[in-house]
N, CA, C and O of each residue as an XYZ file, in Angstrom:
544
protein
N      12.412    -20.700      3.366
C      13.084    -19.087      3.548
C      13.093    -18.331      2.140
O      13.802    -18.942      1.340
N      12.505    -17.165      1.599
C      13.036    -16.757      0.247
C      14.389    -16.106      0.773
O      14.287    -15.463      1.817
N      15.445    -16.179      0.274
C      16.934    -16.067      0.793
C      16.948    -14.038      0.634
O      17.387    -13.229      1.451
N      16.116    -13.710     -1.088
C      15.990    -12.204     -1.622
C      15.113    -11.533     -0.191
O      14.766    -10.359     -0.063
N      14.883    -12.704      0.834
C      14.054    -11.241      1.672
C      14.598    -11.559      3.177
O      13.992    -11.270      4.209
N      15.736    -12.145      3.103
C      16.447    -12.911      4.833
C      16.540    -11.089      5.686
O      16.251    -10.923      6.871
N      16.912    -10.148      4.914
C      17.740     -8.810      5.369
C      16.156     -7.577      5.007
O      16.297     -6.396      5.323
N      15.113     -7.935      4.511
C      14.396     -6.903      4.158
C      13.790     -6.547      5.248
O      13.715     -7.201      6.288
N      13.149     -5.030      4.927
C      12.883     -4.209      6.251
C      11.596     -3.563      5.556
O      11.609     -2.578      4.818
N      10.458     -4.328      5.947
C       9.037     -3.564      5.381
C       8.482     -3.151      6.783
O       8.498     -3.651      7.908
N       7.806     -1.609      6.007
C       6.896     -1.036      6.847
C       5.112     -0.895      6.584
O       4.547     -0.243      5.706
N       4.675     -1.496      7.353
C       3.511     -1.697      6.688
C       2.519     -0.030      7.507
O       2.860      0.290      8.646
N       1.654      0.627      6.951
C       0.895      1.557      7.019
C      -0.726      1.892      6.565
O      -1.233      2.375      5.552
N      -1.335      1.301      8.043
C      -2.775      1.235      7.990
C      -3.324      1.667      9.248
O      -2.775      1.449     10.328
N      -4.421      2.288      9.099
C      -5.110      2.484     10.133
C      -6.135      1.443     11.030
O      -6.841      1.809     11.970
N      -6.046      0.256     10.570
C      -6.651     -1.123     10.771
C      -5.651     -2.105     11.411
O      -4.721     -2.609     10.781
N      -5.967     -2.386     12.970
C      -4.632     -3.574     13.026
C      -5.171     -4.202     12.454
O      -4.293     -4.878     11.919
N      -6.077     -4.544     12.109
C      -6.822     -6.182     11.815
C      -5.772     -6.509     10.266
O      -5.256     -7.605     10.049
N      -5.647     -5.377      9.402
C      -5.281     -5.335      7.579
C      -3.973     -5.619      8.299
O      -3.391     -6.694      8.162
N      -3.345     -4.252      9.369
C      -1.977     -4.546      9.434
C      -1.492     -6.033      9.791
O      -0.635     -6.572      9.092
N      -2.107     -6.735     10.985
C      -1.857     -7.544     11.312
C      -1.869     -8.925      9.718
O      -1.019     -9.786      9.493
N      -3.181     -8.612      8.902
C      -3.337     -9.673      7.941
C      -1.950     -9.780      6.663
O      -1.453    -10.827      6.248
N      -1.477     -7.998      6.149
C      -0.799     -8.204      5.401
C       0.720     -8.890      5.916
O       1.403     -9.703      5.294
N       1.085     -8.078      7.690
C       2.454     -9.280      8.428
C       2.336    -10.481      7.862
O       3.183    -10.783      7.021
N       1.096    -11.587      8.241
C       1.023    -12.634      8.346
C       1.224    -13.298      7.079
O       1.658    -14.450      7.093
N       0.988    -12.769      6.075
C       0.979    -12.696      4.740
C       3.244    -12.126      4.329
O       3.971    -12.894      3.699
N       3.426    -11.635      4.530
C       4.591    -11.502      4.439
C       5.531    -12.582      5.216
O       6.093    -13.519      4.649
N       5.591    -12.364      6.271
C       5.888    -13.707      6.940
C       6.402    -15.397      6.689
O       7.339    -16.175      6.874
N       4.599    -15.250      5.958
C       4.235    -16.803      5.379
C       5.629    -16.657      3.632
O       5.950    -17.690      3.045
N       6.030    -15.636      3.300
C       6.519    -15.422      1.746
C       8.406    -15.246      2.415
O       9.362    -15.019      1.673
N       8.467    -15.376      3.495
C       9.835    -15.339      4.347
C      10.486    -14.500      4.578
O      11.663    -14.743      4.848
N       9.995    -13.119      4.573
C       9.949    -12.224      5.336
C      10.251    -12.835      6.466
O       9.739    -13.898      6.819
N      11.618    -11.815      7.492
C      11.432    -12.033      8.826
C      10.374    -11.550      9.826
O       9.590    -10.879      9.155
N      10.125    -11.559     10.618
C       9.276    -11.009     11.158
C       9.848     -9.963     12.262
O       9.097     -9.483     13.110
N      10.933     -9.711     12.207
C      11.622     -8.573     12.710
C      12.231     -7.967     12.323
O      13.088     -7.258     12.851
N      11.867     -8.125     11.036
C      11.863     -6.930     10.395
C      10.903     -5.961      9.656
O      11.295     -5.099      8.870
N       9.272     -6.245     10.069
C       8.666     -5.718      9.732
C       7.987     -4.561     11.259
O       7.787     -4.764     12.457
N       7.861     -3.584     10.492
C       7.551     -2.603     11.153
C       5.974     -1.988     10.751
O       5.539     -2.171      9.614
N       4.943     -1.038     12.080
C       3.757     -1.472     11.719
C       3.544      0.233     12.176
O       4.077      0.799     13.131
N       2.748      0.723     11.330
C       1.976      2.288     11.609
C       1.364      2.737     11.449
O       1.532      3.319     10.377
N       0.006      3.073     12.140
C      -1.333      3.284     12.172
C      -1.942      4.702     11.238
O      -3.140      4.920     11.054
N      -0.875      5.518     10.753
C      -1.415      6.119      9.621
C       0.147      7.101      9.171
O       1.156      7.338      9.835
N      -0.118      7.359      8.223
C       0.605      7.785      7.506
C       2.083      8.943      8.491
O       3.263      8.680      8.720
N       1.209     10.222      8.831
C       1.653     10.619      9.418
C       2.387      9.707     10.629
O       3.387     10.387     10.859
N       2.444      8.614     11.479
C       3.002      8.003     12.666
C       4.557      7.229     11.521
O       5.752      7.155     11.806
N       3.689      6.714     10.042
C       4.315      5.814      9.242
C       6.106      6.693      9.302
O       7.190      6.177      9.574
N       5.761      8.225      8.909
C       6.841      9.413      8.176
C       7.777      9.339      9.318
O       8.992      9.372      9.124
N       7.219      9.231     10.610
C       7.783      9.852     11.945
C       8.214      8.606     11.934
O       9.189      8.716     12.678
N       8.170      7.289     11.556
C       9.119      6.175     11.897
C      10.381      6.241     10.779
O      11.481      5.854     11.175
N      10.285      6.587      9.777
C      11.100      6.739      8.597
C      12.258      7.462      8.778
O      13.367      6.943      8.653
N      12.039      8.960      9.147
C      12.391      9.705      9.598
C      13.171      9.393     11.070
O      14.105     10.075     11.493
N      12.861      8.765     11.440
C      13.999      8.766     12.939
C      14.941      7.236     12.109
O      16.145      7.394     11.907
N      14.216      5.730     11.656
C      15.108      5.178     11.225
C      16.068      6.166     10.458
O      17.163      5.922     10.965
N      16.257      7.186      9.475
C      17.494      7.589      8.812
C      18.179      8.180      9.698
O      19.389      7.964      9.766
N      17.386      9.277     10.786
C      18.036      9.700     11.552
C      19.237      9.214     12.973
O      20.206      9.689     13.564
N      18.377      7.968     12.976
C      19.744      6.808     14.191
C      20.454      6.521     12.893
O      21.652      6.761     13.041
N      20.210      6.152     11.833
C      20.977      5.800     10.860
C      21.072      4.210     11.615
O      22.037      3.557     12.012
N      19.575      3.939     11.600
C      19.327      2.350     11.695
C      19.520      1.756      9.975
O      19.958      2.423      9.037
N      19.236      0.893      9.950
C      18.645     -0.349      9.209
C      17.693      0.883      7.848
O      16.816      1.567      8.376
N      17.847      1.064      6.563
C      17.014      1.506      6.238
C      15.957      0.248      5.773
O      16.203     -0.955      5.695
N      14.959      0.823      5.554
C      13.397      0.449      5.380
C      13.376      0.118      3.735
O      13.643      1.088      3.027
N      13.104     -1.073      3.089
C      13.406     -1.387      1.613
C      12.254     -1.370      1.049
O      12.063     -1.722     -0.115
N      11.229     -0.882      1.969
C       9.318     -1.096      1.604
C       8.627     -0.779      1.783
O       8.684     -1.404      2.841
N       7.140      0.052      1.901
C       6.545      0.315      2.543
C       5.071      0.195      1.795
O       4.844      0.821      0.760
N       4.012     -0.738      2.470
C       3.292     -1.392      1.731
C       2.213     -0.382      2.822
O       2.270     -0.577      4.036
N       1.436      0.487      2.347
C      -0.066      1.932      2.653
C      -1.370      1.287      2.247
O      -1.561      0.252      1.608
N      -2.022      1.948      2.650
C      -2.846      2.288      2.890
C      -3.591      3.241      2.692
O      -3.697      4.117      3.550
N      -4.239      3.290      1.587
C      -4.890      4.787      1.038
C      -5.526      5.523      1.923
O      -4.998      6.587      2.246
N      -6.633      5.191      2.445
C      -8.152      5.913      3.546
C      -7.198      5.794      4.934
O      -6.543      4.784      5.194
N      -7.225      6.695      5.562
C      -6.757      6.425      6.731
C      -6.499      8.015      7.335
O      -6.024      8.918      6.648
N      -6.788      8.114      8.329
C      -7.227      9.354      9.189
C      -6.066     10.940      9.549
O      -5.352     10.255     10.282
N      -5.885     11.313      9.566
C      -4.478     12.234      9.653
C      -3.904     12.899      8.747
O      -3.998     14.064      8.360
N      -3.066     11.693      8.340
C      -2.745     11.053      6.956
C      -2.852     10.517      5.794
O      -2.392      9.400      5.560
N      -3.321     11.062      5.126
C      -3.325      9.810      3.967
C      -2.149      9.062      3.582
O      -1.009      9.470      3.805
N      -2.511      7.590      2.804
C      -1.483      7.304      2.067
C      -1.133      8.210      0.918
O      -0.048      8.775      0.785
N      -2.311      8.304     -0.019
C      -1.306      9.752     -1.062
C      -0.522     10.357     -0.420
O       0.658     10.335     -0.770
N      -0.961     11.155      0.827
C      -0.533     12.508      1.537
C       0.999     11.981      2.102
O       2.046     12.619      2.211
N       0.761     10.883      2.343
C       1.985     10.068      2.923
C       3.095     10.389      2.159
O       3.958     11.262      2.250
N       2.765      9.031      0.996
C       3.781      8.480     -0.187
C       3.684     10.324     -0.791
O       4.820     10.436     -1.252
N       3.227     11.249     -0.943
C       3.742     12.324     -1.110
C       4.743     13.367     -0.625
O       5.426     14.170     -1.261
N       4.608     13.058      1.059
C       5.721     13.232      1.181
C       6.934     12.166      1.424
O       8.069     12.579      1.662
N       6.770     11.408      1.384
C       8.011     10.748      1.484
C       8.679     10.780      0.260
O       9.844     10.385      0.287
N       8.026     11.318     -1.269
C       9.057     11.864     -2.600
C       9.113     12.485     -2.372
O       9.775     13.130     -3.185
N       8.651     13.401     -1.089
C       9.529     15.376     -1.464
C      10.587     14.898     -0.245
O      11.458     15.740     -0.468
N      10.951     14.354      0.551
C      11.498     13.985      1.286
C      13.401     14.595      0.517
O      13.667     14.578     -0.685
N      14.050     14.895      1.257
C      15.786     15.087      0.807
C      16.254     13.964      1.030
O      17.208     13.547      0.373
N      15.388     12.889      2.492
C      16.242     11.366      3.184
C      16.858     10.750      2.082
O      16.878     11.287      0.974
N      17.452      9.456      2.360
C      17.689      8.613      1.694
C      16.493      7.978      1.117
O      16.569      7.620     -0.059
N      15.222      7.754      1.873
C      14.400      6.724      1.978
C      13.506      7.674      1.104
O      12.466      7.678      1.763
N      13.361      8.201      0.395
C      12.700      9.459     -0.568
C      12.333      8.420     -1.901
O      11.170      8.485     -2.298
N      13.349      7.378     -2.679
C      13.052      7.194     -3.537
C      12.474      4.901     -3.162
O      12.509      3.930     -3.917
N      12.210      4.998     -2.231
C      11.830      3.886     -1.032
C      10.244      2.722     -2.155
O       9.190      3.008     -2.724
N      10.902      1.691     -1.943
C       9.580      1.135     -3.530
C       8.469      1.557     -2.546
O       8.752      1.874     -1.391
N       6.868      1.562     -3.131
C       6.120      2.022     -2.382
C       4.532      1.549     -2.761
O       3.719      2.046     -3.541
N       4.453      0.379     -1.870
C       2.423      0.054     -2.508
C       1.797     -0.035     -1.576
O       1.714     -0.617     -0.494
N       1.028      1.162     -2.626
C      -0.741      1.350     -2.268
C      -1.503      0.584     -1.949
O      -1.977      0.168     -3.006
N      -2.174     -0.132     -0.785
C      -3.471     -0.818     -1.055
C      -4.749     -0.362     -0.922
O      -5.080     -0.255      0.259
N      -5.623     -0.042     -1.754
C      -6.995      0.191     -1.763
C      -7.894     -0.544     -2.035
O      -7.706     -1.613     -2.615
N      -9.250     -0.043     -1.607
C     -10.466     -0.403     -2.206
C     -11.110      0.296     -3.121
O     -12.340      0.317     -3.118
N     -10.318      1.030     -4.119
C     -10.800      2.255     -4.970
C      -9.538      2.243     -5.889
O      -8.385      2.446     -5.509
N      -9.997      1.938     -7.318
C      -9.418      2.202     -8.679
C     -10.055      2.700     -9.025
O     -10.806      2.280     -9.906
N     -10.128      4.069     -8.447
C     -10.551      5.145     -9.434
C      -9.609      5.779    -10.299
O      -8.549      6.173     -9.814
N      -9.939      5.990    -11.960
C      -9.033      6.320    -12.748
C      -7.936      7.458    -11.899
O      -6.735      7.275    -11.699
N      -8.680      8.538    -11.528
C      -7.931     10.020    -11.092
C      -6.930      9.529     -9.929
O      -5.727      9.785     -9.884
N      -7.556      8.883     -9.136
C      -6.378      8.187     -8.189
C      -5.276      7.234     -8.050
O      -4.329      7.038     -7.289
N      -5.892      6.628     -9.302
C      -4.186      5.728     -9.649
C      -3.486      6.732    -10.533
O      -2.294      6.439    -10.435
N      -3.599      7.683    -11.282
C      -2.641      8.737    -12.222
C      -2.324      9.426    -11.016
O      -1.103      9.343    -10.886
N      -2.988     10.278     -9.753
C      -2.440     10.741     -8.686
C      -1.116     10.387     -8.544
O      -0.099     10.915     -8.995
N      -1.363      8.893     -7.477
C      -0.209      7.787     -7.449
C       0.436      7.894     -8.211
O       1.244      8.793     -7.975
N       0.625      7.251     -9.483
C       1.798      7.271    -10.871
C       2.121      8.374    -10.340
O       3.234      8.386     -9.813
N       1.286      9.676    -10.286
C       2.310     10.169    -10.570
C       3.850     11.094     -9.237
O       4.692     11.992     -9.196
N       3.445     10.352     -8.711
C       3.942     10.570     -6.744
C       4.980      9.250     -7.009
O       5.610      8.820     -6.043
N       5.168      8.508     -8.577
C       6.182      7.730     -8.203
C       5.540      6.158     -7.424
O       6.159      5.237     -6.891
N       4.454      6.310     -7.590
C       4.126      4.908     -6.297
C       5.045      3.300     -7.507
O       5.465      3.289     -8.665
N       4.997      2.605     -6.794
C       5.675      1.555     -7.334
C       4.805      0.514     -8.337
O       4.835      0.129     -9.506
N       3.783      0.255     -6.760
C       2.227     -0.782     -7.537
C       1.535     -0.291     -6.524
O       1.972      0.393     -5.598
N       0.462     -0.642     -6.706
C      -1.276     -1.449     -5.596
C      -1.590     -2.020     -6.160
O      -1.579     -2.172     -7.382
N      -2.312     -2.933     -4.593
C      -3.146     -3.494     -4.586
C      -4.445     -3.442     -4.445
O      -4.857     -2.620     -3.627
N      -5.082     -3.975     -4.911
C      -6.837     -3.775     -4.768
C      -6.996     -4.928     -3.087
O      -6.674     -6.107     -2.943
N      -7.407     -4.272     -2.415
C      -8.499     -4.869     -1.576
C      -9.487     -5.785     -2.100
O     -10.083     -5.679     -3.171
N      -9.614     -6.827     -1.105
C      -8.426     -7.896     -0.522
C      -7.654     -8.298     -0.456
O      -7.736     -9.262     -1.217
N      -6.185     -8.288      0.250
C      -4.966     -8.472     -0.287
C      -4.749    -10.020     -0.026
O      -5.054    -10.460      1.083
N      -4.236    -10.863     -0.995
C      -4.086    -12.100     -1.019
C      -2.553    -12.256     -0.765
O      -1.798    -11.289     -0.872
N      -2.172    -13.344     -0.470
C      -0.910    -14.183     -0.814
C      -0.176    -13.998     -2.602
O       0.912    -14.005     -3.178
N      -1.492    -13.860     -2.853
C      -0.828    -13.795     -4.776
C      -0.893    -12.065     -4.843
O      -0.324    -11.193     -5.500
N      -1.523    -12.093     -4.188
C      -1.640    -10.347     -4.939
C       0.097     -9.486     -4.317
O       0.772     -8.904     -5.166
N       0.449     -9.525     -3.248
C       1.524     -9.424     -2.365
C       2.545     -9.859     -3.476
O       3.390     -9.027     -3.806
N       2.542    -10.742     -3.910
C       3.574    -12.042     -4.919
C       3.854    -11.457     -6.128
O       4.946    -10.958     -6.400
N       2.898    -11.501     -6.872
C       2.691    -10.226     -8.317
C       3.376     -8.894     -8.394
O       3.686     -8.291     -9.422
N       3.603     -8.451     -6.893
C       3.515     -6.747     -6.578
C       4.923     -7.231     -6.690
O       5.474     -7.101     -7.783
N       5.872     -8.018     -5.249
C       6.889     -8.299     -5.660
C       7.639     -9.102     -6.674
O       8.853     -8.953     -6.535
N       7.320     -9.876     -7.613
C       8.071    -10.463     -9.124
C       7.469     -9.284     -9.796
O       7.790     -9.272    -10.984
N       6.864     -8.491     -9.526
C       7.099     -7.138    -10.992
C       8.097     -6.530    -10.187
O       9.089     -6.544    -10.916
N       8.331     -6.143     -9.393
C       9.918     -5.577     -8.485
C      11.117     -6.521     -8.923
O      12.233     -6.009     -8.833
N      11.047     -7.806     -9.378
C      11.717     -8.385     -9.869
C      12.773     -8.777     -8.061
O      14.000     -8.739     -7.980
N      11.992     -9.047     -7.111
C      12.274     -9.460     -5.918
C      12.415    -10.620     -5.838
O      12.686    -11.135     -4.753
């Protein structure tokens, strides 16, 4: 187990259960404890989880992995809401996961301080690359 990951809390936001579970599997293989990983099926639910965690003064999340294209609240809408939040989680590292690498979309994500993005399919190597870039 990577000791740096031992107490890191992660939120995975994706409308596809298969993708959430695949990402969760990769993260546990990298050393993140399963009990520190939570999942949400869209940005609205993700925001509710972040707000509830903050309100109840529970351990805050250390990182968010979020799909771009989701119903109810997209990944970019979720990112905007997180960054505009007055709560402690507004500066949380945020990684967008997408099939789309359109320049305009990337620029929009950067405008809202996305930490990084991964082009699907997600692999162990692509996640390691993000974590290395974040110096985790």
